[in-house]
C-alpha positions in Angstrom: 10.9 -6.3 -4.5 9.7 -2.6 -3.5 6.6 -2.0 -1.6 4.9 0.9 -0.7 1.0 1.2 1.0 -1.5 3.9 0.0 -3.4 4.5 2.7 -6.1 7.1 3.2 -7.7 5.7 -0.3 -11.6 5.8 2.5 -11.7 9.4 1.6 -11.5 9.3 -2.0 -13.0 5.8 -3.3 -16.1 7.5 -3.9 -14.4 10.4 -6.4 -15.5 9.3 -10.3 -12.1 8.7 -11.5 -11.9 6.2 -8.5 -14.4 4.6 -8.8 -14.5 3.9 -12.3 -11.2 2.3 -11.5 -12.9 0.2 -8.7 -15.3 -1.1 -11.3 -12.7 -2.3 -13.6 -11.2 -4.1 -10.6 -15.0 -5.4 -9.8 -15.5 -4.2 -6.9 -19.0 -3.9 -5.1 -20.4 0.1 -5.2 -21.0 -0.6 -1.6 -16.9 -1.8 -0.4 -15.2 1.2 0.9 -11.0 0.8 -0.6 -9.3 1.9 3.0 -5.6 1.0 1.4 -3.7 -0.6 -1.1 -0.2 -1.7 -1.7 2.0 -1.4 -4.8 4.1 -4.3 -5.3 7.1 -4.2 -8.0 10.4 -5.5 -8.9 12.7 -1.9 -10.2 13.5 -1.2 -13.6 17.5 -0.9 -12.8 19.1 -2.3 -10.2 19.9 0.4 -7.1 21.2 0.1 -3.9 18.8 -0.8 -0.8 18.3 1.8 1.7 19.1 1.6 5.6 15.9 0.3 7.3 14.8 2.8 9.1 12.7 2.3 12.9 11.0 5.2 13.5 8.2 3.7 15.7 7.2 1.3 12.5 7.0 -2.6 13.3 8.5 -5.0 10.6 6.4 -8.1 9.9 8.2 -11.3 11.3 9.8 -9.3 14.4 8.9 -9.8 17.7 8.5 -6.9 20.1 11.7 -7.9 22.0 13.8 -7.2 18.6 12.5 -3.9 18.6 
């Protein structure tokens, strides 16, 4: 399964196109969407990329493992 964080949505959540989509998902007008995540399986099999260590934190790790 692949995933990607879509951050920075709080700066565009009141744009008409974005608000229209928010309304479709029944997100209240006074709510601010800060981020979203897209999850899915690849259409075709591929090669997993090497895990990067650029200061990120991976779920399930402790600081001693970093």
